[in-house]
PyMOL Python script that loads the backbone (N, CA, C, O; Angstrom):
from pymol import cmd

cmd.read_pdbstr("""\
ATOM      1  N   MET A   1      22.192   6.346 -12.994  1.00  0.00           N
ATOM      2  CA  MET A   1      22.215   5.612 -12.406  1.00  0.00           C
ATOM      3  C   MET A   1      21.757   4.726 -13.367  1.00  0.00           C
ATOM      4  O   MET A   1      20.986   5.038 -14.274  1.00  0.00           O
ATOM      5  N   SER A   2      22.260   3.537 -13.163  1.00  0.00           N
ATOM      6  CA  SER A   2      21.150   2.554 -14.326  1.00  0.00           C
ATOM      7  C   SER A   2      20.581   1.972 -13.754  1.00  0.00           C
ATOM      8  O   SER A   2      20.735   1.615 -12.586  1.00  0.00           O
ATOM      9  N   ASP A   3      19.221   1.602 -15.010  1.00  0.00           N
ATOM     10  CA  ASP A   3      18.390   1.352 -15.388  1.00  0.00           C
ATOM     11  C   ASP A   3      17.537  -0.170 -13.644  1.00  0.00           C
ATOM     12  O   ASP A   3      16.476  -0.211 -13.022  1.00  0.00           O
ATOM     13  N   ALA A   4      18.561  -0.856 -13.637  1.00  0.00           N
ATOM     14  CA  ALA A   4      18.210  -1.666 -12.589  1.00  0.00           C
ATOM     15  C   ALA A   4      18.683  -1.193 -11.057  1.00  0.00           C
ATOM     16  O   ALA A   4      18.255  -1.813 -10.084  1.00  0.00           O
ATOM     17  N   ASN A   5      19.440  -0.248 -10.926  1.00  0.00           N
ATOM     18  CA  ASN A   5      19.032   0.679  -9.995  1.00  0.00           C
ATOM     19  C   ASN A   5      17.742   0.917  -8.992  1.00  0.00           C
ATOM     20  O   ASN A   5      17.407   0.574  -7.857  1.00  0.00           O
ATOM     21  N   VAL A   6      17.073   1.917 -10.371  1.00  0.00           N
ATOM     22  CA  VAL A   6      16.233   2.678 -10.582  1.00  0.00           C
ATOM     23  C   VAL A   6      14.699   1.744  -9.803  1.00  0.00           C
ATOM     24  O   VAL A   6      13.897   1.826  -8.873  1.00  0.00           O
ATOM     25  N   ARG A   7      15.125   0.765 -11.151  1.00  0.00           N
ATOM     26  CA  ARG A   7      13.829  -0.281 -10.655  1.00  0.00           C
ATOM     27  C   ARG A   7      14.298  -0.902  -8.901  1.00  0.00           C
ATOM     28  O   ARG A   7      13.583  -0.925  -7.899  1.00  0.00           O
ATOM     29  N   ILE A   8      15.143  -1.161  -8.995  1.00  0.00           N
ATOM     30  CA  ILE A   8      15.387  -1.643  -7.484  1.00  0.00           C
ATOM     31  C   ILE A   8      14.418  -0.851  -6.535  1.00  0.00           C
ATOM     32  O   ILE A   8      13.594  -1.391  -5.797  1.00  0.00           O
ATOM     33  N   ASN A   9      14.704   1.003  -6.696  1.00  0.00           N
ATOM     34  CA  ASN A   9      14.634   2.071  -6.377  1.00  0.00           C
ATOM     35  C   ASN A   9      12.664   2.014  -6.062  1.00  0.00           C
ATOM     36  O   ASN A   9      11.867   1.595  -5.222  1.00  0.00           O
ATOM     37  N   VAL A  10      12.678   2.490  -6.920  1.00  0.00           N
ATOM     38  CA  VAL A  10      10.748   2.105  -7.249  1.00  0.00           C
ATOM     39  C   VAL A  10       9.910   0.837  -7.191  1.00  0.00           C
ATOM     40  O   VAL A  10       8.787   0.721  -7.682  1.00  0.00           O
ATOM     41  N   ALA A  11      10.632  -0.163  -6.491  1.00  0.00           N
ATOM     42  CA  ALA A  11       9.714  -1.481  -6.425  1.00  0.00           C
ATOM     43  C   ALA A  11      10.431  -1.368  -4.467  1.00  0.00           C
ATOM     44  O   ALA A  11      10.020  -2.176  -3.634  1.00  0.00           O
ATOM     45  N   SER A  12      11.618  -0.112  -4.037  1.00  0.00           N
ATOM     46  CA  SER A  12      12.434  -0.115  -2.716  1.00  0.00           C
ATOM     47  C   SER A  12      10.878   0.834  -2.353  1.00  0.00           C
ATOM     48  O   SER A  12      10.235   0.012  -1.702  1.00  0.00           O
ATOM     49  N   ALA A  13      10.122   1.949  -2.447  1.00  0.00           N
ATOM     50  CA  ALA A  13       9.720   3.218  -2.710  1.00  0.00           C
ATOM     51  C   ALA A  13       7.916   2.291  -2.142  1.00  0.00           C
ATOM     52  O   ALA A  13       7.361   2.247  -1.044  1.00  0.00           O
ATOM     53  N   PHE A  14       7.443   1.576  -3.801  1.00  0.00           N
ATOM     54  CA  PHE A  14       6.288   1.012  -3.163  1.00  0.00           C
ATOM     55  C   PHE A  14       6.663  -0.488  -2.407  1.00  0.00           C
ATOM     56  O   PHE A  14       5.859  -1.305  -2.858  1.00  0.00           O
ATOM     57  N   VAL A  15       7.085  -0.792  -1.958  1.00  0.00           N
ATOM     58  CA  VAL A  15       7.705  -1.792  -0.208  1.00  0.00           C
ATOM     59  C   VAL A  15       7.304  -0.723   1.043  1.00  0.00           C
ATOM     60  O   VAL A  15       6.698  -0.956   2.089  1.00  0.00           O
ATOM     61  N   ALA A  16       7.779   0.322   0.616  1.00  0.00           N
ATOM     62  CA  ALA A  16       7.729   0.960   1.864  1.00  0.00           C
ATOM     63  C   ALA A  16       6.174   1.536   2.117  1.00  0.00           C
ATOM     64  O   ALA A  16       5.422   1.369   3.077  1.00  0.00           O
ATOM     65  N   ALA A  17       5.998   2.270   0.889  1.00  0.00           N
ATOM     66  CA  ALA A  17       4.524   2.721   0.321  1.00  0.00           C
ATOM     67  C   ALA A  17       3.086   1.841   1.627  1.00  0.00           C
ATOM     68  O   ALA A  17       2.274   2.200   2.480  1.00  0.00           O
ATOM     69  N   ALA A  18       3.679   0.319   0.836  1.00  0.00           N
ATOM     70  CA  ALA A  18       2.533  -0.862   1.104  1.00  0.00           C
ATOM     71  C   ALA A  18       2.591  -0.980   2.947  1.00  0.00           C
ATOM     72  O   ALA A  18       1.590  -1.230   3.618  1.00  0.00           O
ATOM     73  N   ALA A  19       3.658  -0.795   3.397  1.00  0.00           N
ATOM     74  CA  ALA A  19       3.996  -1.576   4.685  1.00  0.00           C
ATOM     75  C   ALA A  19       3.726  -0.031   5.828  1.00  0.00           C
ATOM     76  O   ALA A  19       3.596  -0.181   7.042  1.00  0.00           O
ATOM     77  N   ALA A  20       3.681   1.470   5.105  1.00  0.00           N
ATOM     78  CA  ALA A  20       2.950   2.719   5.621  1.00  0.00           C
ATOM     79  C   ALA A  20       1.517   2.570   5.513  1.00  0.00           C
ATOM     80  O   ALA A  20       0.619   2.768   6.331  1.00  0.00           O
ATOM     81  N   TRP A  21       1.510   2.105   4.102  1.00  0.00           N
ATOM     82  CA  TRP A  21      -0.714   1.869   4.194  1.00  0.00           C
ATOM     83  C   TRP A  21      -1.450   1.717   5.307  1.00  0.00           C
ATOM     84  O   TRP A  21      -2.338   2.553   5.469  1.00  0.00           O
ATOM     85  N   PRO A  22      -1.361   1.123   5.880  1.00  0.00           N
ATOM     86  CA  PRO A  22      -2.739   0.443   6.570  1.00  0.00           C
ATOM     87  C   PRO A  22      -2.667   1.777   7.584  1.00  0.00           C
ATOM     88  O   PRO A  22      -3.666   2.342   8.030  1.00  0.00           O
ATOM     89  N   SER A  23      -0.998   2.242   7.909  1.00  0.00           N
ATOM     90  CA  SER A  23      -1.545   3.345   8.977  1.00  0.00           C
ATOM     91  C   SER A  23      -2.034   4.492   8.989  1.00  0.00           C
ATOM     92  O   SER A  23      -2.859   5.039   9.720  1.00  0.00           O
ATOM     93  N   ALA A  24      -1.246   4.930   7.801  1.00  0.00           N
ATOM     94  CA  ALA A  24      -1.594   6.282   6.679  1.00  0.00           C
ATOM     95  C   ALA A  24      -3.274   6.336   6.799  1.00  0.00           C
ATOM     96  O   ALA A  24      -3.962   7.313   7.093  1.00  0.00           O
ATOM     97  N   LEU A  25      -3.591   5.335   6.563  1.00  0.00           N
ATOM     98  CA  LEU A  25      -4.791   5.076   6.257  1.00  0.00           C
ATOM     99  C   LEU A  25      -6.109   5.493   8.009  1.00  0.00           C
ATOM    100  O   LEU A  25      -7.052   6.165   8.426  1.00  0.00           O
ATOM    101  N   CYS A  26      -5.235   4.574   8.284  1.00  0.00           N
ATOM    102  CA  CYS A  26      -6.293   4.655   9.736  1.00  0.00           C
ATOM    103  C   CYS A  26      -6.088   6.650  10.436  1.00  0.00           C
ATOM    104  O   CYS A  26      -6.832   7.469  10.975  1.00  0.00           O
ATOM    105  N   ALA A  27      -4.492   6.602   9.933  1.00  0.00           N
ATOM    106  CA  ALA A  27      -4.856   8.330  10.383  1.00  0.00           C
ATOM    107  C   ALA A  27      -5.719   8.475   9.727  1.00  0.00           C
ATOM    108  O   ALA A  27      -6.691   7.855  10.159  1.00  0.00           O
ATOM    109  N   ILE A  28      -6.073   9.442   8.098  1.00  0.00           N
ATOM    110  CA  ILE A  28      -6.106   9.583   7.253  1.00  0.00           C
ATOM    111  C   ILE A  28      -8.153  10.416   7.275  1.00  0.00           C
ATOM    112  O   ILE A  28      -8.912  11.340   6.980  1.00  0.00           O
ATOM    113  N   THR A  29      -7.809   8.181   8.307  1.00  0.00           N
ATOM    114  CA  THR A  29      -9.518   7.946   8.271  1.00  0.00           C
ATOM    115  C   THR A  29      -9.399   8.751   9.680  1.00  0.00           C
ATOM    116  O   THR A  29      -9.926   9.847   9.486  1.00  0.00           O
ATOM    117  N   ASP A  30      -9.007   8.678  10.790  1.00  0.00           N
ATOM    118  CA  ASP A  30      -9.493   9.376  11.661  1.00  0.00           C
ATOM    119  C   ASP A  30      -9.148  11.080  11.689  1.00  0.00           C
ATOM    120  O   ASP A  30      -9.423  11.631  12.755  1.00  0.00           O
ATOM    121  N   ALA A  31      -8.628  11.855  10.711  1.00  0.00           N
ATOM    122  CA  ALA A  31      -8.682  13.197  11.027  1.00  0.00           C
ATOM    123  C   ALA A  31      -9.854  13.233  10.426  1.00  0.00           C
ATOM    124  O   ALA A  31     -10.822  13.701  11.025  1.00  0.00           O
ATOM    125  N   MET A  32      -9.948  12.818   9.330  1.00  0.00           N
ATOM    126  CA  MET A  32     -11.405  13.281   8.762  1.00  0.00           C
ATOM    127  C   MET A  32     -12.837  12.668   9.226  1.00  0.00           C
ATOM    128  O   MET A  32     -13.924  12.946   8.720  1.00  0.00           O
ATOM    129  N   ALA A  33     -12.524  11.514  10.612  1.00  0.00           N
ATOM    130  CA  ALA A  33     -14.008  11.273  11.004  1.00  0.00           C
ATOM    131  C   ALA A  33     -14.715  12.669  11.799  1.00  0.00           C
ATOM    132  O   ALA A  33     -14.079  13.627  12.240  1.00  0.00           O
ATOM    133  N   THR A  34     -16.026  12.502  11.835  1.00  0.00           N
ATOM    134  CA  THR A  34     -16.559  13.897  12.879  1.00  0.00           C
ATOM    135  C   THR A  34     -16.169  12.677  14.716  1.00  0.00           C
ATOM    136  O   THR A  34     -15.863  11.485  14.717  1.00  0.00           O
ATOM    137  N   PRO A  35     -16.375  13.700  16.103  1.00  0.00           N
ATOM    138  CA  PRO A  35     -15.849  12.630  17.131  1.00  0.00           C
ATOM    139  C   PRO A  35     -17.105  12.333  16.998  1.00  0.00           C
ATOM    140  O   PRO A  35     -17.284  13.480  17.409  1.00  0.00           O
ATOM    141  N   LEU A  36     -18.311  11.869  16.807  1.00  0.00           N
ATOM    142  CA  LEU A  36     -19.785  11.351  16.583  1.00  0.00           C
ATOM    143  C   LEU A  36     -18.756  10.453  16.310  1.00  0.00           C
ATOM    144  O   LEU A  36     -18.326   9.877  17.309  1.00  0.00           O
ATOM    145  N   GLN A  37     -18.246  10.172  15.267  1.00  0.00           N
ATOM    146  CA  GLN A  37     -17.949   8.362  14.111  1.00  0.00           C
ATOM    147  C   GLN A  37     -16.477   8.186  15.405  1.00  0.00           C
ATOM    148  O   GLN A  37     -16.452   7.142  16.056  1.00  0.00           O
ATOM    149  N   ARG A  38     -15.319   9.300  15.666  1.00  0.00           N
ATOM    150  CA  ARG A  38     -14.782   7.971  16.150  1.00  0.00           C
ATOM    151  C   ARG A  38     -15.352   8.203  18.133  1.00  0.00           C
ATOM    152  O   ARG A  38     -15.815   9.216  18.657  1.00  0.00           O
ATOM    153  N   ALA A  39     -15.255   7.750  18.344  1.00  0.00           N
ATOM    154  CA  ALA A  39     -16.143   7.661  19.386  1.00  0.00           C
ATOM    155  C   ALA A  39     -17.064   6.568  18.803  1.00  0.00           C
ATOM    156  O   ALA A  39     -17.567   6.214  19.869  1.00  0.00           O
ATOM    157  N   LEU A  40     -17.483   6.000  18.133  1.00  0.00           N
ATOM    158  CA  LEU A  40     -18.024   4.418  17.685  1.00  0.00           C
ATOM    159  C   LEU A  40     -17.332   3.539  16.382  1.00  0.00           C
ATOM    160  O   LEU A  40     -17.661   2.693  15.550  1.00  0.00           O
ATOM    161  N   GLN A  41     -16.047   4.404  16.835  1.00  0.00           N
ATOM    162  CA  GLN A  41     -14.613   2.935  16.177  1.00  0.00           C
ATOM    163  C   GLN A  41     -14.897   2.064  17.398  1.00  0.00           C
ATOM    164  O   GLN A  41     -15.011   2.171  18.619  1.00  0.00           O
ATOM    165  N   SER A  42     -14.975   0.717  15.978  1.00  0.00           N
ATOM    166  CA  SER A  42     -14.304  -0.546  17.411  1.00  0.00           C
ATOM    167  C   SER A  42     -12.458  -0.857  16.772  1.00  0.00           C
ATOM    168  O   SER A  42     -11.346  -1.144  17.212  1.00  0.00           O
ATOM    169  N   ALA A  43     -13.281  -0.503  15.259  1.00  0.00           N
ATOM    170  CA  ALA A  43     -11.883  -1.861  14.732  1.00  0.00           C
ATOM    171  C   ALA A  43     -10.613  -0.641  14.844  1.00  0.00           C
ATOM    172  O   ALA A  43     -10.782   0.567  14.682  1.00  0.00           O
ATOM    173  N   TRP A  44      -9.589  -1.190  15.100  1.00  0.00           N
ATOM    174  CA  TRP A  44      -7.903  -0.569  15.255  1.00  0.00           C
ATOM    175  C   TRP A  44      -7.838   0.850  13.946  1.00  0.00           C
ATOM    176  O   TRP A  44      -7.538   2.022  14.171  1.00  0.00           O
ATOM    177  N   CYS A  45      -8.208   0.259  12.679  1.00  0.00           N
ATOM    178  CA  CYS A  45      -7.851   0.990  12.522  1.00  0.00           C
ATOM    179  C   CYS A  45      -8.563   1.685  11.692  1.00  0.00           C
ATOM    180  O   CYS A  45      -7.981   2.210  10.742  1.00  0.00           O
ATOM    181  N   GLY A  46      -9.968   1.851  11.853  1.00  0.00           N
ATOM    182  CA  GLY A  46     -10.209   2.592  12.194  1.00  0.00           C
ATOM    183  C   GLY A  46     -12.012   3.067  10.917  1.00  0.00           C
ATOM    184  O   GLY A  46     -12.726   4.040  10.676  1.00  0.00           O
ATOM    185  N   ALA A  47     -11.887   1.535  10.497  1.00  0.00           N
ATOM    186  CA  ALA A  47     -13.521   1.415   9.761  1.00  0.00           C
ATOM    187  C   ALA A  47     -14.634   0.851  10.638  1.00  0.00           C
ATOM    188  O   ALA A  47     -15.151  -0.210  10.290  1.00  0.00           O
ATOM    189  N   GLY A  48     -14.935   1.301  11.445  1.00  0.00           N
ATOM    190  CA  GLY A  48     -16.355   1.017  12.662  1.00  0.00           C
ATOM    191  C   GLY A  48     -16.721  -0.368  12.908  1.00  0.00           C
ATOM    192  O   GLY A  48     -15.999  -1.363  12.851  1.00  0.00           O
ATOM    193  N   PRO A  49     -17.713  -0.294  13.134  1.00  0.00           N
ATOM    194  CA  PRO A  49     -17.931  -1.791  13.538  1.00  0.00           C
ATOM    195  C   PRO A  49     -19.113  -3.035  12.156  1.00  0.00           C
ATOM    196  O   PRO A  49     -19.559  -4.181  12.103  1.00  0.00           O
ATOM    197  N   GLN A  50     -19.085  -1.699  11.280  1.00  0.00           N
ATOM    198  CA  GLN A  50     -19.434  -2.952  10.566  1.00  0.00           C
ATOM    199  C   GLN A  50     -19.343  -3.418   9.575  1.00  0.00           C
ATOM    200  O   GLN A  50     -20.244  -3.669   8.774  1.00  0.00           O
ATOM    201  N   ALA A  51     -17.441  -3.731   9.429  1.00  0.00           N
ATOM    202  CA  ALA A  51     -15.768  -3.226   8.922  1.00  0.00           C
ATOM    203  C   ALA A  51     -16.067  -5.298   9.267  1.00  0.00           C
ATOM    204  O   ALA A  51     -16.690  -5.769  10.219  1.00  0.00           O
ATOM    205  N   PRO A  52     -15.349  -6.116   8.089  1.00  0.00           N
ATOM    206  CA  PRO A  52     -15.159  -7.870   8.544  1.00  0.00           C
ATOM    207  C   PRO A  52     -13.657  -7.003   9.231  1.00  0.00           C
ATOM    208  O   PRO A  52     -13.658  -5.842   8.823  1.00  0.00           O
ATOM    209  N   GLU A  53     -12.769  -7.224   9.894  1.00  0.00           N
ATOM    210  CA  GLU A  53     -11.824  -7.365  10.417  1.00  0.00           C
ATOM    211  C   GLU A  53     -10.062  -8.358  10.066  1.00  0.00           C
ATOM    212  O   GLU A  53     -10.040  -9.465  10.605  1.00  0.00           O
ATOM    213  N   PHE A  54      -9.277  -8.127   9.576  1.00  0.00           N
ATOM    214  CA  PHE A  54      -8.241  -9.627  10.186  1.00  0.00           C
ATOM    215  C   PHE A  54      -6.793  -8.752   9.967  1.00  0.00           C
ATOM    216  O   PHE A  54      -6.228  -7.951   9.222  1.00  0.00           O
ATOM    217  N   LEU A  55      -6.638  -9.613  11.312  1.00  0.00           N
ATOM    218  CA  LEU A  55      -5.492  -9.025  11.913  1.00  0.00           C
ATOM    219  C   LEU A  55      -5.965  -7.560  12.974  1.00  0.00           C
ATOM    220  O   LEU A  55      -5.641  -7.383  14.148  1.00  0.00           O
ATOM    221  N   GLY A  56      -6.340  -7.163  12.585  1.00  0.00           N
ATOM    222  CA  GLY A  56      -6.526  -6.717  13.064  1.00  0.00           C
ATOM    223  C   GLY A  56      -7.691  -4.952  12.487  1.00  0.00           C
ATOM    224  O   GLY A  56      -8.239  -4.027  13.085  1.00  0.00           O
ATOM    225  N   HIS A  57      -7.505  -5.404  10.993  1.00  0.00           N
ATOM    226  CA  HIS A  57      -7.499  -4.078  10.133  1.00  0.00           C
ATOM    227  C   HIS A  57      -8.507  -4.525   8.977  1.00  0.00           C
ATOM    228  O   HIS A  57      -8.733  -5.717   8.764  1.00  0.00           O
ATOM    229  N   CYS A  58      -9.353  -3.049   7.927  1.00  0.00           N
ATOM    230  CA  CYS A  58     -10.356  -3.641   7.164  1.00  0.00           C
ATOM    231  C   CYS A  58      -9.646  -4.204   5.910  1.00  0.00           C
ATOM    232  O   CYS A  58      -8.513  -4.667   5.771  1.00  0.00           O
ATOM    233  N   PRO A  59     -10.664  -4.019   5.044  1.00  0.00           N
ATOM    234  CA  PRO A  59     -10.439  -4.382   4.003  1.00  0.00           C
ATOM    235  C   PRO A  59     -10.186  -3.410   3.126  1.00  0.00           C
ATOM    236  O   PRO A  59      -9.672  -3.743   2.058  1.00  0.00           O
ATOM    237  N   ALA A  60     -10.434  -2.245   3.331  1.00  0.00           N
ATOM    238  CA  ALA A  60      -9.328  -1.196   2.846  1.00  0.00           C
ATOM    239  C   ALA A  60      -7.492  -0.835   2.626  1.00  0.00           C
ATOM    240  O   ALA A  60      -6.704  -0.435   1.770  1.00  0.00           O
ATOM    241  N   CYS A  61      -7.538  -1.316   4.103  1.00  0.00           N
ATOM    242  CA  CYS A  61      -6.329  -1.547   4.960  1.00  0.00           C
ATOM    243  C   CYS A  61      -5.295  -2.665   3.147  1.00  0.00           C
ATOM    244  O   CYS A  61      -4.373  -2.394   2.377  1.00  0.00           O
ATOM    245  N   TRP A  62      -6.179  -3.757   3.333  1.00  0.00           N
ATOM    246  CA  TRP A  62      -5.432  -4.982   3.146  1.00  0.00           C
ATOM    247  C   TRP A  62      -5.027  -4.538   1.580  1.00  0.00           C
ATOM    248  O   TRP A  62      -3.908  -4.763   1.119  1.00  0.00           O
ATOM    249  N   SER A  63      -6.063  -3.895   0.855  1.00  0.00           N
ATOM    250  CA  SER A  63      -6.121  -3.743  -0.431  1.00  0.00           C
ATOM    251  C   SER A  63      -5.387  -2.700  -1.302  1.00  0.00           C
ATOM    252  O   SER A  63      -5.341  -2.417  -2.500  1.00  0.00           O
ATOM    253  N   GLY A  64      -4.881  -2.295  -0.248  1.00  0.00           N
ATOM    254  CA  GLY A  64      -4.488  -0.665  -0.398  1.00  0.00           C
ATOM    255  C   GLY A  64      -2.249  -1.387  -0.258  1.00  0.00           C
ATOM    256  O   GLY A  64      -1.199  -0.872  -0.643  1.00  0.00           O
ATOM    257  N   THR A  65      -2.518  -2.496   0.357  1.00  0.00           N
ATOM    258  CA  THR A  65      -0.673  -2.676   0.932  1.00  0.00           C
ATOM    259  C   THR A  65      -0.744  -3.693   0.029  1.00  0.00           C
ATOM    260  O   THR A  65       0.231  -3.697  -0.723  1.00  0.00           O
ATOM    261  N   ALA A  66      -1.741  -4.774  -0.228  1.00  0.00           N
ATOM    262  CA  ALA A  66      -1.754  -5.423  -1.734  1.00  0.00           C
ATOM    263  C   ALA A  66      -1.162  -4.925  -3.248  1.00  0.00           C
ATOM    264  O   ALA A  66      -0.394  -5.410  -4.078  1.00  0.00           O
ATOM    265  N   ALA A  67      -1.919  -3.741  -3.136  1.00  0.00           N
ATOM    266  CA  ALA A  67      -1.860  -2.950  -4.002  1.00  0.00           C
ATOM    267  C   ALA A  67      -0.577  -2.636  -4.616  1.00  0.00           C
ATOM    268  O   ALA A  67      -0.324  -2.837  -5.804  1.00  0.00           O
ATOM    269  N   PHE A  68       0.294  -2.091  -3.685  1.00  0.00           N
ATOM    270  CA  PHE A  68       1.997  -1.166  -3.607  1.00  0.00           C
ATOM    271  C   PHE A  68       2.478  -2.635  -3.679  1.00  0.00           C
ATOM    272  O   PHE A  68       3.439  -2.608  -4.448  1.00  0.00           O
ATOM    273  N   LEU A  69       2.279  -3.908  -3.252  1.00  0.00           N
ATOM    274  CA  LEU A  69       2.926  -4.270  -2.878  1.00  0.00           C
ATOM    275  C   LEU A  69       3.344  -5.624  -5.417  1.00  0.00           C
ATOM    276  O   LEU A  69       4.173  -6.040  -6.227  1.00  0.00           O
ATOM    277  N   LEU A  70       2.041  -5.488  -5.107  1.00  0.00           N
ATOM    278  CA  LEU A  70       0.995  -6.408  -6.800  1.00  0.00           C
ATOM    279  C   LEU A  70       2.841  -4.468  -7.995  1.00  0.00           C
ATOM    280  O   LEU A  70       3.647  -4.597  -8.917  1.00  0.00           O
ATOM    281  N   ALA A  71       2.488  -3.304  -7.137  1.00  0.00           N
ATOM    282  CA  ALA A  71       3.434  -2.420  -8.202  1.00  0.00           C
ATOM    283  C   ALA A  71       4.867  -2.791  -7.941  1.00  0.00           C
ATOM    284  O   ALA A  71       5.660  -2.854  -8.880  1.00  0.00           O
ATOM    285  N   ALA A  72       5.276  -3.068  -6.555  1.00  0.00           N
ATOM    286  CA  ALA A  72       6.279  -3.191  -6.831  1.00  0.00           C
ATOM    287  C   ALA A  72       7.161  -5.061  -7.211  1.00  0.00           C
ATOM    288  O   ALA A  72       8.325  -5.350  -7.488  1.00  0.00           O
ATOM    289  N   ALA A  73       6.030  -5.839  -7.051  1.00  0.00           N
ATOM    290  CA  ALA A  73       6.499  -7.254  -8.178  1.00  0.00           C
ATOM    291  C   ALA A  73       6.070  -6.772  -9.582  1.00  0.00           C
ATOM    292  O   ALA A  73       6.134  -7.663 -10.428  1.00  0.00           O
ATOM    293  N   PHE A  74       5.545  -5.280 -10.131  1.00  0.00           N
ATOM    294  CA  PHE A  74       5.696  -5.423 -11.625  1.00  0.00           C
ATOM    295  C   PHE A  74       6.987  -4.711 -12.230  1.00  0.00           C
ATOM    296  O   PHE A  74       7.569  -4.982 -13.281  1.00  0.00           O
ATOM    297  N   VAL A  75       7.455  -3.143 -10.725  1.00  0.00           N
ATOM    298  CA  VAL A  75       8.904  -3.003 -11.393  1.00  0.00           C
ATOM    299  C   VAL A  75       9.885  -3.856 -11.367  1.00  0.00           C
ATOM    300  O   VAL A  75      10.931  -3.811 -12.014  1.00  0.00           O
ATOM    301  N   ILE A  76       9.677  -4.323 -10.917  1.00  0.00           N
ATOM    302  CA  ILE A  76      10.904  -5.996 -10.294  1.00  0.00           C
ATOM    303  C   ILE A  76      10.878  -6.693 -11.726  1.00  0.00           C
ATOM    304  O   ILE A  76      11.899  -6.964 -12.358  1.00  0.00           O
ATOM    305  N   TYR A  77       9.843  -6.896 -12.068  1.00  0.00           N
ATOM    306  CA  TYR A  77       9.168  -8.341 -12.897  1.00  0.00           C
ATOM    307  C   TYR A  77       9.890  -7.720 -14.304  1.00  0.00           C
ATOM    308  O   TYR A  77      11.041  -7.967 -14.663  1.00  0.00           O
ATOM    309  N   THR A  78       8.830  -6.773 -15.067  1.00  0.00           N
ATOM    310  CA  THR A  78       9.464  -6.367 -16.144  1.00  0.00           C
ATOM    311  C   THR A  78      10.400  -6.195 -16.844  1.00  0.00           C
ATOM    312  O   THR A  78      11.237  -5.297 -16.754  1.00  0.00           O
ATOM    313  N   PRO A  79      10.322  -7.308 -17.845  1.00  0.00           N
ATOM    314  CA  PRO A  79      11.620  -6.318 -18.293  1.00  0.00           C
ATOM    315  C   PRO A  79      11.551  -5.648 -18.894  1.00  0.00           C
ATOM    316  O   PRO A  79      10.614  -5.034 -19.403  1.00  0.00           O
ATOM    317  N   SER A  80      13.443  -5.610 -19.020  1.00  0.00           N
ATOM    318  CA  SER A  80      14.111  -3.716 -18.269  1.00  0.00           C
ATOM    319  C   SER A  80      14.417  -3.244 -20.391  1.00  0.00           C
ATOM    320  O   SER A  80      14.857  -3.897 -21.337  1.00  0.00           O
ATOM    321  N   ARG A  81      14.029  -2.215 -20.275  1.00  0.00           N
ATOM    322  CA  ARG A  81      14.196  -1.615 -21.797  1.00  0.00           C
ATOM    323  C   ARG A  81      16.263  -1.344 -21.927  1.00  0.00           C
ATOM    324  O   ARG A  81      16.798  -0.279 -22.232  1.00  0.00           O
ATOM    325  N   GLN A  82      16.569  -1.898 -21.785  1.00  0.00           N
ATOM    326  CA  GLN A  82      17.724  -2.246 -21.831  1.00  0.00           C
ATOM    327  C   GLN A  82      18.332  -3.834 -22.738  1.00  0.00           C
ATOM    328  O   GLN A  82      19.266  -4.127 -23.484  1.00  0.00           O
ATOM    329  N   GLY A  83      17.116  -4.551 -22.097  1.00  0.00           N
ATOM    330  CA  GLY A  83      16.773  -5.640 -22.603  1.00  0.00           C
ATOM    331  C   GLY A  83      16.393  -6.001 -23.642  1.00  0.00           C
ATOM    332  O   GLY A  83      16.824  -7.010 -24.201  1.00  0.00           O
ATOM    333  N   ARG A  84      15.387  -5.139 -24.166  1.00  0.00           N
ATOM    334  CA  ARG A  84      14.492  -5.392 -24.624  1.00  0.00           C
ATOM    335  C   ARG A  84      15.422  -4.192 -26.323  1.00  0.00           C
ATOM    336  O   ARG A  84      14.853  -4.010 -27.399  1.00  0.00           O
ATOM    337  N   ARG A  85      16.158  -3.907 -26.133  1.00  0.00           N
ATOM    338  CA  ARG A  85      16.963  -2.725 -26.877  1.00  0.00           C
ATOM    339  C   ARG A  85      17.187  -3.860 -27.544  1.00  0.00           C
ATOM    340  O   ARG A  85      16.693  -3.862 -28.671  1.00  0.00           O
ATOM    341  N   ALA A  86      17.880  -5.020 -27.170  1.00  0.00           N
ATOM    342  CA  ALA A  86      19.595  -5.951 -27.318  1.00  0.00           C
ATOM    343  C   ALA A  86      18.890  -6.590 -28.096  1.00  0.00           C
ATOM    344  O   ALA A  86      19.420  -7.092 -29.087  1.00  0.00           O
ATOM    345  N   THR A  87      17.519  -6.741 -27.861  1.00  0.00           N
ATOM    346  CA  THR A  87      17.748  -8.065 -28.807  1.00  0.00           C
ATOM    347  C   THR A  87      15.680  -7.052 -30.162  1.00  0.00           C
ATOM    348  O   THR A  87      14.470  -7.143 -30.369  1.00  0.00           O
ATOM    349  N   ALA A  88      16.417  -6.624 -30.355  1.00  0.00           N
ATOM    350  CA  ALA A  88      15.217  -5.820 -31.236  1.00  0.00           C
ATOM    351  C   ALA A  88      16.680  -5.425 -32.726  1.00  0.00           C
ATOM    352  O   ALA A  88      16.374  -4.798 -33.740  1.00  0.00           O
TER     353      ALA A  88
END
""", "prot")
cmd.dss("prot")
cmd.show_as("cartoon", "prot")
cmd.util.cbc("prot")
cmd.orient("prot")
């Protein structure tokens, strides 16, 4: 497998993780919550009533998604090792 294919596969995995992050965070939050906390939740993502929301998700959802998307962009736009070897 070439270096470009590996980089595309890794970036694709990061994009998939970014897409799944809000749902995964909600599931983990719900699983770790006490019955009282579950009863008091008002946010769709499970952040609770005190957290500000944007499009139904809390800041933790959006920051995790942004981190995975930045990692994908970093993997795609970083120069390949083969290109660095050719110039050295």
